[in-house]
N, C-alpha and C positions, 0 to 999 in steps of 0.2 A: 505490500500501498506505499501509494505517495504521502508526503507531505504538505501538507497548505499551506501557504504563506499565513502570515500569524498561528502559528502552532508551535510549541514548543516542545520541550519532553515529554514523552506518549503515552502514554498505556500503551497496548496493541489490542493489536483485536475488539475490542470496541468499535462503532460505527454511531456516531451522534446524529437524533435525528429532529434540529429546532422546530418547534414549529408559533407562526405568530398572522397577526390583522394589524394593524396600527400601533405597535406598541414603543415604536418610537426611544426615548433616552430606556426604556425598562428592554427592550431587545441589545441595548449597545453594554449596558453594565453582563447578560449571559452570556452573551458572546465573550467580554468578556472575561467570564469566568470559566468558559464551554474550552475554548485553543486551547490556552498556553498544558490544557489536558489530552488532546485530539489528532490521533492523524488523520482519521477520517471526518469530514462534517457534514450535513445541506440541510441550509435552509429550505423551511418549502414557505410560500404568502400568499395567504385566502385571500387576494383583492387589496392591498393596502394602498394606502394615498398619503403615505407621512415621511417616503422614501426609506423605508425598511429597508426592501431590495434594493435600492445605493447603496445603504451602511453595509448592508453581507456580504456584497458584491464587493466592497471597499478594503474587506477582510480577505480576500482574495479566495472564498466560500465557494461549490456552486449558489446555486440559487436554484429553486423550482417555484413560479407561478402558477398555481393551481385555471383552468379553464373556468370566468369565471361567466360561462354560459349552465354551469353545472352547479348546484346552493352547494356552497360552502361551507364544510365539516369538518373541526376535531379534527375525525377519525378517517375523515378524507385527505386529510393534511398528511397525518403518520404515514402510511398507508403508502401513499404517493413516496416520501420520505427515504419509508418500509423498501420499495419497492426496486429506488433507484443506487439501495446501499447493496440489495442483496444483487442486481443484476451486474457490479461491478465487481463486487469481491461474493461472488457466489459459497464460500466456504466462512466467510465471516460468524464468527461464531453466535457474536453481543451483540445489539443495538438499545441503545438506554436514547428514550425521549425525555427532552427537554420541550417545557409551553413555554417562547420565549418572550414570557411576563416574568421566569424566575432564573435564580445564578444560583447556578453549580456549586455546592460546600466545599472548600476545603479537605481533602481526607476521606470524600466519601464517595466516591469510585470505585479507590482503590480497597473499601473495605465492602463495594456492594461485591466485588469481582470474587474479594475473597468469602463470606459468603457464598455469593451460586458455587464455586465451585466447592466446596464444601460437601455440596447437598445434589448430588447429581439429577433430580426431578422433580429439582426448583426453575421452574419455565424462567420467574419474575423474581428482583429482589426490592425491596420499594422500604426511603426512611422518612425518618421527619421533614416536612417541607413544613414550613414558617413563614407565615403573615411580616411585612419589611415594619407594619407602621401599624402593629395590632392595637393601642392605643389613640388613631389621630378619630377613629368615627367608630360607632357599637356593631356597625355590620367589618368593618375588616378582624374584631376584636373575634367573634362571632364565626370566618374563615381560618383564624386562626386555632379556636376550638375544635373545629370541623377536619381541620392537619391534620390529630394526634392521638389517634387510630392507633386500636390495641396490636402491641409486640408481637410476634410469633406469625404462625402459621396464618393466615387473612385469609376470604372469600372473592377480596379485590388490588387492584392499587387502583395509584392518581393518572398524573394527565404524565405525570417525571415516575418510569422506574426504566430500569436494567430488566432486558428479555434478553432468554435463549433466541437466535436466532431462529431454530430447530421446531419447536412448540409454537411462532408466532404464525411463520407460515403454515404448518400441519396444520394448524386451527381457521387457514384463511382470514388472518391478522382482523382489524377493523370491523366490526361494519361499519360500510360508508356513509347510508343516508341517517344515521343517529344524529341527531344533532345532540344530545347529552347523554350520560349514561353510557358512553361507546364503549368504558374501563370494566365496566362489571360486567357487559354483554364477552365481551373477549373473556372475562376474566375466568367465566363462566365454561367458555370454553372448551377453555386451554385444561380446566379442572376436569371438567366430563371428559376427556379425554385423559387425563391420567396421571395430571403434572400436577403439581404443588406451589402456593405467590406465599411468598413470607414478608413480613416487616420486622427490618433489623432495628435497634435500638441504637442509630444513627444519625447527626445529625445529615441530610443532604441533600433540600435549598431551601432557597427564600424566595416566594411567590409576593410580589405584589397587585391585591386584587383591584385598589386605586378607591375601591367604598364610597362617599363620605355624604350623598344624598339620599332619602330613607325608596327614592322611583329606582336606582340600583339595586337596594338589596328586594326587593318588591322581582325583578325582573327576574335578580337569579332564582329565588326561588318558585314563581313561572315556569321558567325550566327546570327544574327540580319535578314537579308537578309533572308537570309532560315528559321525564324521562322516566318518572316511575311508572306511571300509565303504561306507556310502551314498553317496557319493565315484563307489566305482568304481562301482553296480550304474548311476545315472544317468549319466556318462561314459565310463569307464572305457576303453568300445570308439574313444574321439578321442582318448583320456590313456592309450599305455600303458605309463605309470609310476605311477600309480596304482597297477596290478595288483601294481608291482613291489615298491613300500609297504605293501602290502597281505601277498603275498607274504609279504617280510626279516620281516617283526614278524611272522610265522607262526609261523615256522622259528624264530625266536629266542627268544619267547617255550615252544617244546615243549619238554619236560624233558627229552632228546635233545641241544637244545642246549647245557645251562648253563655242561654240561664248556667250552663252548670262549667262556661268557662271559669271562674273560680277556683270549681274542686281540679281540671286538668292544669292549669296553675304552679294550682300549692304542691300540684305531686310531681311538677319539673323542677318547679324550687329547691327542691329538699335537695335532689341531687346536680344543683348547677345552677342554681341564684337566681338573686330577681330581674335581671337585664334580661340572663339566660330565658328565664321562661316564660317572657311578655315577650321576645317576637320567636320564638315556641310557639307558643299559642297561638300570634295573629298571624304567624309564617301558612297556620292550614288557611289565610282565604287565597293568595298567592296559588298554594300547590293545586285549588284546586279549581282555580283559572285555567290553570297548566293543563290539568286534567283536561278537562272540558275540551279544550285547545285542542287533542288530543284526539280524544274521543270524536271530537265533530270533524276534524282535518281539514282543521281553519290554516294553520302553519304545519310547512313545513321545511321552514328556512334557517336558521340560527334566532334565537335567541337573546341577547345581545345583552350585555348591560354599562359596559365600560365607554 
């Protein structure tokens, strides 16, 4: 594998796929954190208008610009980057996906490679994603909580993760039509094929949600509701918990349940505190809106919050 301009001493056998859409300064920080560690990098852009493509090219790395006539999804972008990697290096053992609004933490790649190398049946390894500015808004703080997933064998990973190329290719990669929830969908198919996913106790990436407005939080939760409804259709028969979550959210969103919200709030508050409980309770509404969007097929493009 040749070393692209801008890269320094690198860990071999790993290709980095960075995806982005109008990330601006966040992309610059992402590239700066990855290029010194990488031999093989590709940036996949989903219709940016802010100079992201020029920025990536200025670092001497290949850029894939997705066809604008086809709806953009993160899954489609990651697949395009992975295909580019596997075409040029057919025996590439590992691919690391990173969202363009994330910085890679020093030492993470070495820890991830050590973990995945120690267990031959691991298809993917992920770590702790942290929010860059959790104190700026309650919405960023909620994201930081969301990223703190349990350590150990996991059902899924997030958008930043190290994958073995073999199982990724075996299950056909991400489902490109999913506008959200593509990682649980992929990991479900990977686990069904006999592989495992592990979340290790290491810092992995720093994410910048840049959420300072209530509308952004609402849109992000609306997207989650859409993804959950679609997950039920795709794999609810194999995972009854998905049905329980959708039915529960629907019930708590209905006006007949609103008088019971104090009970729901109190139950969540005992586990996560008053701010967390308030947003979890109120979040039932945008989640239901997203579910309705899916059932009515009113939206097939991205639901963006930035």
